[in-house]
N, C-alpha and C positions, 0 to 999 in steps of 0.2 A: 303176765303177760296180759297189757290196756290195749283194748280197742277202742277207739279214742273217736271215731265216727258210728253218729250217731242217722245221717241220712236213710229216704229211701236209696235201693237201691242202690245203697253202698256195696264198696269195691273195698274193703278192710272187714271183712270176715273173709274174701278170699286173700290175701295175705295174711293175715293173720295164721290162714288151716296151712300155706305153704310153712309160714316160718316156723311152730309146731311143730312139723311134722322134721326141719332140718333138727331143733329142739332136743324130739325125742329121739333120736341117732346117738347122740350121749349121753350119757350113763352119773357123769356129773355134773349135771340140772334135773331139776323137776321142775314142770309148769301149774299153772293155776289159772285159765283165763277167766280176764272181767271186763267183756261189753256191756258194753256201756250204753249202748240202746238196750240193754232188760236190766241195768241198774237199781234203777228210779230212781235214783238222785234227784231229793230236790231243787228247782231249776234257782232260790233265793239261797241264803247261807246266816244260816242262822247267828244269834248272835248267841255273847262269852255264854249271857246265863239263863240262857232256854235251853231247855231239856233237845241230846241229840236224836234226832228219825233214825228208827228201826232201821231202816238201810244203811243210814251212814255209817251207824253202828256195827251191822257186820261186815258192810266191804272196809272199812276201819281197821275191823280184827286183822281179815287179809293181812291186808297192803303194812300189815307190821308182826305179821308169822313171815313174809315174806327179808330174804339176804340180798332181794338185786328186783331192778323194774327192768318189761320193756315194753315199749311206746310204740304202737300200730297208731300213725297217725297221715292223715292224708295231706294234699295240701291247698286252701281254698283259698283267693284271694291274697296269696301271699304271706298266708297264717293256719294257724290249724283251727279245730270245732273248736266253738264252744262251751260246746260239755264236754270235753275236754280240760278246760281254764276250772270251771265251772267241777268238774270233779278233782282234779286239782289242790283247788285254792278247801274245799272243804277240809282239807288232811294238814297236819302241818308235820311231829316230829316220827310218823309214820315215814315218813320221807328220808329223815334224818339220818350223814353216814351209812347211804347205802348207793351203788353203783346203781346211773341208767344207762341206756342207751336206743337210741333212736330209730324204726324201721320207718322212714318216710316216704311216700310215693303222687303221684300228682299226671294233669295228662298229660300236660305239655313242659312240667320241669322234672327232677327229680327231686322235691322236699324241701332242700335247705333251706330255703326257709325256716321252715317248720321247725326245723328242726335246732337251728341258730337260734330263733324266737325259747325252745322246748328245755335246751340248753342256762340257760339265762337264767326260766325259771325255777326252774330244779334246782340249780347254783346259787338263788337264795331263801329256797329253800331247806339248805346247808345236807339234799340228797351229793352227791359222785355224778353228777355229766360222765359216763369215758369216753375218749377221741373216738372209735368209731362203731361206729354208726351205720345203717345199709337206707341210700338213699337209692331207690329205683325209681330209671329217668325213663319218660313217656306206656307209665304201667300197662295202660291198654294196649297200647303193640306188641308187647309180649307172650299171647296167645299160639300154641302152636297150631300147627296145622289139625294136629286131632285134637284142638278148644282145650287142653291141657297148661296149667297156669303155672312159673313164667314158661315158658321154651330156654331150655336151657342157654347156658349164658357160666362161662367160665369165675368170669369178674364180679356176678354178684353174688354166685357159690362161695370164692376170695374173701368176701366184703363179710356176707353171713358168719366162717368160721373166722374167722381175725373178733367175730366181735363178739362172739360166743365167750372168744378162748380170754380173751381180755373180761369182759364182763364176769367169765366165774372164775378168772383171779382174785378179781376189785371183788364180787362175791366177798369168800375164804377171808382175801386179807382186811377185809373190815367187818364182819365178820369174826374173829382176832380181835379185833380191838376192839370193842362192842361188849364182846364178854370179858378183856380183859382191865376196860376202867369207860365209865357208863362219861357219853359222849357230850358235852357240856357245845348248849347253841350258844 
């Protein structure tokens, strides 16, 4: 799971912690959380003949080991954060032939514009953006009276289950495919 927001006062960790709780209820998934706020990736991409920075190499190993990805992203100005684009662009083959789902949130919308853009980018990198995503409309209004987030919402619960079921299926199918025949970009 990749937390895409690096902004001060960000809401991403709240969403990520909630989603991680849903993942931990399942026996078919293991979660490795990458927080871009602490990943310390360089802001500038290196040239192909330059040495790979250590933080990029370490994160690349974690991404390469993954069978699937969950991206937690806010929608800012009808798009996703620059730090997330930077993190995506540092890597190439690490994304290939692996499924991706997106959990999006925003103050006044549900983040689907950011999701649509991320689907295009991941498809270009030969990842497999799955149909099921988790758009969270008006996320700041979803606190329960006791301060917990999110308040009970059957539709949101169903979206999480559907996304994780589909992500798990694609992860298993593509892991088998990658083991059977190397992916050719």
